[in-house]
Biopython code that builds the backbone (N, CA, C, O; Angstrom):
import numpy as np
from Bio.PDB.StructureBuilder import StructureBuilder

atoms = [
    (1, "UNK", "N", (202.469, 236.480, 57.314)),
    (1, "UNK", "CA", (202.260, 235.849, 58.596)),
    (1, "UNK", "C", (203.382, 236.290, 59.538)),
    (1, "UNK", "O", (204.546, 236.355, 59.144)),
    (2, "UNK", "N", (203.026, 236.583, 60.754)),
    (2, "UNK", "CA", (203.999, 236.963, 61.766)),
    (2, "UNK", "C", (204.064, 235.862, 62.816)),
    (2, "UNK", "O", (203.035, 235.379, 63.290)),
    (3, "UNK", "N", (205.266, 235.478, 63.169)),
    (3, "UNK", "CA", (205.455, 234.453, 64.181)),
    (3, "UNK", "C", (205.563, 235.085, 65.556)),
    (3, "UNK", "O", (206.097, 236.184, 65.704)),
    (4, "UNK", "N", (205.054, 234.389, 66.557)),
    (4, "UNK", "CA", (205.149, 234.865, 67.934)),
    (4, "UNK", "C", (206.559, 234.583, 68.457)),
    (4, "UNK", "O", (207.261, 233.741, 67.896)),
    (5, "UNK", "N", (206.985, 235.271, 69.518)),
    (5, "UNK", "CA", (208.289, 234.964, 70.114)),
    (5, "UNK", "C", (208.404, 233.494, 70.526)),
    (5, "UNK", "O", (209.472, 232.898, 70.387)),
    (6, "UNK", "N", (207.329, 232.912, 71.026)),
    (6, "UNK", "CA", (207.340, 231.497, 71.409)),
    (6, "UNK", "C", (207.612, 230.612, 70.193)),
    (6, "UNK", "O", (208.416, 229.684, 70.275)),
    (7, "UNK", "N", (206.947, 230.891, 69.063)),
    (7, "UNK", "CA", (207.139, 230.102, 67.846)),
    (7, "UNK", "C", (208.563, 230.240, 67.312)),
    (7, "UNK", "O", (209.162, 229.261, 66.867)),
    (8, "UNK", "N", (209.095, 231.444, 67.358)),
    (8, "UNK", "CA", (210.469, 231.676, 66.887)),
    (8, "UNK", "C", (211.460, 230.908, 67.749)),
    (8, "UNK", "O", (212.379, 230.284, 67.219)),
    (9, "UNK", "N", (211.294, 230.942, 69.048)),
    (9, "UNK", "CA", (212.185, 230.210, 69.949)),
    (9, "UNK", "C", (212.097, 228.710, 69.697)),
    (9, "UNK", "O", (213.112, 228.013, 69.714)),
    (10, "UNK", "N", (210.892, 228.217, 69.465)),
    (10, "UNK", "CA", (210.698, 226.804, 69.155)),
    (10, "UNK", "C", (211.468, 226.424, 67.890)),
    (10, "UNK", "O", (212.159, 225.406, 67.864)),
    (11, "UNK", "N", (211.348, 227.243, 66.843)),
    (11, "UNK", "CA", (212.044, 226.951, 65.581)),
    (11, "UNK", "C", (213.557, 226.984, 65.758)),
    (11, "UNK", "O", (214.263, 226.184, 65.144)),
    (12, "UNK", "N", (214.062, 227.886, 66.576)),
    (12, "UNK", "CA", (215.505, 227.980, 66.796)),
    (12, "UNK", "C", (216.055, 226.749, 67.506)),
    (12, "UNK", "O", (217.226, 226.408, 67.335)),
    (13, "UNK", "N", (215.230, 226.086, 68.294)),
    (13, "UNK", "CA", (215.683, 224.921, 69.055)),
    (13, "UNK", "C", (215.439, 223.598, 68.333)),
    (13, "UNK", "O", (216.003, 222.575, 68.721)),
    (14, "UNK", "N", (214.616, 223.599, 67.299)),
    (14, "UNK", "CA", (214.270, 222.358, 66.605)),
    (14, "UNK", "C", (215.427, 221.862, 65.740)),
    (14, "UNK", "O", (216.135, 222.653, 65.117)),
    (15, "UNK", "N", (215.604, 220.552, 65.712)),
    (15, "UNK", "CA", (216.655, 219.933, 64.904)),
    (15, "UNK", "C", (216.196, 219.624, 63.483)),
    (15, "UNK", "O", (216.992, 219.652, 62.544)),
    (16, "UNK", "N", (214.921, 219.333, 63.335)),
    (16, "UNK", "CA", (214.383, 218.942, 62.038)),
    (16, "UNK", "C", (212.939, 219.440, 61.943)),
    (16, "UNK", "O", (212.241, 219.570, 62.949)),
    (17, "UNK", "N", (212.515, 219.712, 60.726)),
    (17, "UNK", "CA", (211.136, 220.119, 60.497)),
    (17, "UNK", "C", (210.444, 219.106, 59.615)),
    (17, "UNK", "O", (211.058, 218.137, 59.167)),
    (18, "UNK", "N", (209.192, 219.323, 59.369)),
    (18, "UNK", "CA", (208.407, 218.467, 58.487)),
    (18, "UNK", "C", (207.739, 219.337, 57.437)),
    (18, "UNK", "O", (207.203, 220.401, 57.744)),
    (19, "UNK", "N", (207.777, 218.877, 56.210)),
    (19, "UNK", "CA", (207.145, 219.585, 55.100)),
    (19, "UNK", "C", (206.087, 218.672, 54.500)),
    (19, "UNK", "O", (206.400, 217.583, 54.019)),
    (20, "UNK", "N", (204.846, 219.113, 54.527)),
    (20, "UNK", "CA", (203.754, 218.337, 53.943)),
    (20, "UNK", "C", (203.477, 218.868, 52.538)),
    (20, "UNK", "O", (203.293, 220.069, 52.340)),
    (21, "UNK", "N", (203.451, 217.960, 51.576)),
    (21, "UNK", "CA", (203.131, 218.301, 50.190)),
    (21, "UNK", "C", (202.065, 217.329, 49.689)),
    (21, "UNK", "O", (201.737, 216.344, 50.351)),
    (22, "UNK", "N", (201.539, 217.626, 48.521)),
    (22, "UNK", "CA", (200.535, 216.753, 47.906)),
    (22, "UNK", "C", (201.162, 216.083, 46.682)),
    (22, "UNK", "O", (201.701, 216.749, 45.797)),
    (23, "UNK", "N", (201.080, 214.754, 46.653)),
    (23, "UNK", "CA", (201.624, 213.987, 45.538)),
    (23, "UNK", "C", (200.684, 214.077, 44.324)),
    (23, "UNK", "O", (199.525, 214.467, 44.468)),
    (24, "UNK", "N", (201.177, 213.719, 43.137)),
    (24, "UNK", "CA", (200.336, 213.804, 41.933)),
    (24, "UNK", "C", (199.011, 213.048, 42.041)),
    (24, "UNK", "O", (198.029, 213.435, 41.407)),
    (25, "UNK", "N", (198.971, 211.979, 42.831)),
    (25, "UNK", "CA", (197.718, 211.217, 42.969)),
    (25, "UNK", "C", (196.786, 211.807, 44.030)),
    (25, "UNK", "O", (195.726, 211.247, 44.311)),
    (26, "UNK", "N", (197.187, 212.943, 44.620)),
    (26, "UNK", "CA", (196.341, 213.629, 45.590)),
    (26, "UNK", "C", (196.566, 213.236, 47.038)),
    (26, "UNK", "O", (195.947, 213.809, 47.935)),
    (27, "UNK", "N", (197.441, 212.272, 47.283)),
    (27, "UNK", "CA", (197.706, 211.863, 48.663)),
    (27, "UNK", "C", (198.799, 212.740, 49.273)),
    (27, "UNK", "O", (199.655, 213.251, 48.551)),
    (28, "UNK", "N", (198.778, 212.918, 50.588)),
    (28, "UNK", "CA", (199.794, 213.745, 51.235)),
    (28, "UNK", "C", (201.128, 213.006, 51.385)),
    (28, "UNK", "O", (201.173, 211.781, 51.500)),
    (29, "UNK", "N", (202.189, 213.776, 51.380)),
    (29, "UNK", "CA", (203.529, 213.260, 51.681)),
    (29, "UNK", "C", (204.094, 214.166, 52.760)),
    (29, "UNK", "O", (204.093, 215.387, 52.606)),
    (30, "UNK", "N", (204.577, 213.585, 53.850)),
    (30, "UNK", "CA", (205.145, 214.326, 54.962)),
    (30, "UNK", "C", (206.623, 213.959, 55.053)),
    (30, "UNK", "O", (206.966, 212.814, 55.346)),
    (31, "UNK", "N", (207.496, 214.934, 54.801)),
    (31, "UNK", "CA", (208.928, 214.658, 54.685)),
    (31, "UNK", "C", (209.733, 215.445, 55.705)),
    (31, "UNK", "O", (209.403, 216.594, 56.002)),
    (32, "UNK", "N", (210.793, 214.836, 56.249)),
    (32, "UNK", "CA", (211.684, 215.592, 57.129)),
    (32, "UNK", "C", (212.535, 216.554, 56.301)),
    (32, "UNK", "O", (212.959, 216.224, 55.193)),
    (33, "UNK", "N", (212.776, 217.736, 56.843)),
    (33, "UNK", "CA", (213.597, 218.739, 56.163)),
    (33, "UNK", "C", (214.452, 219.485, 57.187)),
    (33, "UNK", "O", (214.086, 219.613, 58.355)),
    (34, "UNK", "N", (215.589, 219.967, 56.718)),
    (34, "UNK", "CA", (216.375, 220.902, 57.508)),
    (34, "UNK", "C", (215.808, 222.292, 57.266)),
    (34, "UNK", "O", (215.345, 222.589, 56.164)),
    (35, "UNK", "N", (215.838, 223.143, 58.279)),
    (35, "UNK", "CA", (215.294, 224.482, 58.102)),
    (35, "UNK", "C", (215.946, 225.451, 59.069)),
    (35, "UNK", "O", (216.535, 225.058, 60.076)),
    (36, "UNK", "N", (215.825, 226.717, 58.740)),
    (36, "UNK", "CA", (216.237, 227.792, 59.640)),
    (36, "UNK", "C", (215.180, 228.888, 59.554)),
    (36, "UNK", "O", (214.500, 229.039, 58.540)),
    (37, "UNK", "N", (215.061, 229.638, 60.627)),
    (37, "UNK", "CA", (214.175, 230.787, 60.628)),
    (37, "UNK", "C", (214.998, 231.994, 60.223)),
    (37, "UNK", "O", (215.976, 232.332, 60.890)),
    (38, "UNK", "N", (214.614, 232.645, 59.139)),
    (38, "UNK", "CA", (215.302, 233.826, 58.635)),
    (38, "UNK", "C", (214.676, 235.050, 59.296)),
    (38, "UNK", "O", (213.602, 235.500, 58.897)),
    (39, "UNK", "N", (215.357, 235.584, 60.314)),
    (39, "UNK", "CA", (214.796, 236.691, 61.089)),
    (39, "UNK", "C", (214.641, 237.960, 60.262)),
    (39, "UNK", "O", (213.703, 238.726, 60.482)),
    (40, "UNK", "N", (215.539, 238.195, 59.320)),
    (40, "UNK", "CA", (215.466, 239.411, 58.504)),
    (40, "UNK", "C", (214.225, 239.424, 57.620)),
    (40, "UNK", "O", (213.581, 240.462, 57.464)),
    (41, "UNK", "N", (213.891, 238.277, 57.044)),
    (41, "UNK", "CA", (212.741, 238.198, 56.142)),
    (41, "UNK", "C", (211.476, 237.689, 56.825)),
    (41, "UNK", "O", (210.376, 237.836, 56.291)),
    (42, "UNK", "N", (211.630, 237.090, 58.008)),
    (42, "UNK", "CA", (210.482, 236.504, 58.688)),
    (42, "UNK", "C", (209.977, 235.247, 57.998)),
    (42, "UNK", "O", (208.786, 234.939, 58.042)),
    (43, "UNK", "N", (210.906, 234.511, 57.351)),
    (43, "UNK", "CA", (210.536, 233.309, 56.598)),
    (43, "UNK", "C", (211.192, 232.069, 57.198)),
    (43, "UNK", "O", (212.146, 232.162, 57.971)),
    (44, "UNK", "N", (210.671, 230.935, 56.834)),
    (44, "UNK", "CA", (211.287, 229.655, 57.178)),
    (44, "UNK", "C", (211.985, 229.179, 55.919)),
    (44, "UNK", "O", (211.339, 228.924, 54.903)),
    (45, "UNK", "N", (213.313, 229.058, 55.984)),
    (45, "UNK", "CA", (214.111, 228.632, 54.833)),
    (45, "UNK", "C", (214.381, 227.134, 54.954)),
    (45, "UNK", "O", (214.953, 226.673, 55.942)),
    (46, "UNK", "N", (213.965, 226.388, 53.946)),
    (46, "UNK", "CA", (214.081, 224.932, 53.948)),
    (46, "UNK", "C", (215.283, 224.509, 53.117)),
    (46, "UNK", "O", (215.550, 225.069, 52.054)),
    (47, "UNK", "N", (216.005, 223.508, 53.620)),
    (47, "UNK", "CA", (217.177, 222.998, 52.918)),
    (47, "UNK", "C", (217.186, 221.470, 53.018)),
    (47, "UNK", "O", (216.482, 220.878, 53.836)),
    (48, "UNK", "N", (217.981, 220.867, 52.182)),
    (48, "UNK", "CA", (218.107, 219.422, 52.231)),
    (48, "UNK", "C", (219.083, 218.936, 51.176)),
    (48, "UNK", "O", (219.397, 219.644, 50.220)),
    (49, "UNK", "N", (219.550, 217.729, 51.366)),
    (49, "UNK", "CA", (220.502, 217.113, 50.449)),
    (49, "UNK", "C", (219.828, 216.876, 49.105)),
    (49, "UNK", "O", (218.795, 216.209, 49.035)),
    (50, "UNK", "N", (220.402, 217.413, 48.047)),
    (50, "UNK", "CA", (219.892, 217.269, 46.679)),
    (50, "UNK", "C", (218.389, 217.565, 46.610)),
    (50, "UNK", "O", (217.619, 216.818, 46.006)),
    (51, "UNK", "N", (217.993, 218.675, 47.245)),
    (51, "UNK", "CA", (216.581, 219.046, 47.331)),
    (51, "UNK", "C", (215.907, 219.095, 45.957)),
    (51, "UNK", "O", (214.765, 218.659, 45.811)),
    (52, "UNK", "N", (216.605, 219.621, 44.960)),
    (52, "UNK", "CA", (215.981, 219.764, 43.639)),
    (52, "UNK", "C", (215.706, 218.421, 42.959)),
    (52, "UNK", "O", (215.017, 218.381, 41.940)),
    (53, "UNK", "N", (216.226, 217.340, 43.500)),
    (53, "UNK", "CA", (215.976, 216.008, 42.939)),
    (53, "UNK", "C", (214.942, 215.225, 43.748)),
    (53, "UNK", "O", (214.631, 214.078, 43.426)),
    (54, "UNK", "N", (214.417, 215.848, 44.793)),
    (54, "UNK", "CA", (213.541, 215.134, 45.716)),
    (54, "UNK", "C", (212.081, 215.141, 45.263)),
    (54, "UNK", "O", (211.662, 215.983, 44.468)),
    (55, "UNK", "N", (211.332, 214.193, 45.782)),
    (55, "UNK", "CA", (209.896, 214.128, 45.490)),
    (55, "UNK", "C", (209.186, 215.354, 46.048)),
    (55, "UNK", "O", (208.282, 215.888, 45.405)),
    (56, "UNK", "N", (209.581, 215.809, 47.239)),
    (56, "UNK", "CA", (208.924, 216.984, 47.830)),
    (56, "UNK", "C", (209.105, 218.212, 46.940)),
    (56, "UNK", "O", (208.193, 219.030, 46.824)),
    (57, "UNK", "N", (210.267, 218.346, 46.314)),
    (57, "UNK", "CA", (210.510, 219.469, 45.408)),
    (57, "UNK", "C", (209.603, 219.357, 44.181)),
    (57, "UNK", "O", (208.986, 220.335, 43.761)),
    (58, "UNK", "N", (209.533, 218.169, 43.623)),
    (58, "UNK", "CA", (208.656, 217.953, 42.454)),
    (58, "UNK", "C", (207.187, 218.188, 42.812)),
    (58, "UNK", "O", (206.433, 218.756, 42.021)),
    (59, "UNK", "N", (206.788, 217.751, 44.002)),
    (59, "UNK", "CA", (205.405, 217.985, 44.446)),
    (59, "UNK", "C", (205.114, 219.482, 44.519)),
    (59, "UNK", "O", (204.064, 219.937, 44.067)),
    (60, "UNK", "N", (206.040, 220.240, 45.085)),
    (60, "UNK", "CA", (205.827, 221.688, 45.201)),
    (60, "UNK", "C", (205.855, 222.384, 43.834)),
    (60, "UNK", "O", (205.110, 223.336, 43.605)),
    (61, "UNK", "N", (206.708, 221.910, 42.940)),
    (61, "UNK", "CA", (206.757, 222.499, 41.607)),
    (61, "UNK", "C", (205.444, 222.274, 40.867)),
    (61, "UNK", "O", (205.026, 223.103, 40.059)),
    (62, "UNK", "N", (204.813, 221.170, 41.144)),
    (62, "UNK", "CA", (203.555, 220.826, 40.478)),
    (62, "UNK", "C", (202.349, 221.470, 41.156)),
    (62, "UNK", "O", (201.407, 221.891, 40.484)),
    (63, "UNK", "N", (202.379, 221.548, 42.488)),
    (63, "UNK", "CA", (201.221, 222.038, 43.253)),
    (63, "UNK", "C", (201.715, 222.785, 44.481)),
    (63, "UNK", "O", (201.891, 222.193, 45.546)),
    (64, "UNK", "N", (201.940, 224.098, 44.331)),
    (64, "UNK", "CA", (202.488, 224.840, 45.468)),
    (64, "UNK", "C", (201.424, 225.169, 46.480)),
    (64, "UNK", "O", (201.715, 225.793, 47.501)),
]
sb = StructureBuilder()
sb.init_structure("model")
sb.init_model(0)
sb.init_chain("A")
sb.init_seg("    ")
for serial, (resi, resn, name, xyz) in enumerate(atoms, 1):
    if name == "N":
        sb.init_residue(resn, " ", resi, " ")
    sb.init_atom(name, np.array(xyz, "f"), 0.0, 1.0, " ", f" {name:<3s}", serial, name[0])
structure = sb.get_structure()
């Protein structure tokens, strides 16, 4: 996927993002996350406090 210049500028100015995942029971979970746009790779890199212990991490490990 390629981001438009408008989308890249929006991401650079945003303070927080949202990550939607699916919980084991099939319901959605929408969580705030820290993120940066990685211009070299063209990816959105997500970060957060103790991310590997979070429900969103477990949701993604189970159902990416």
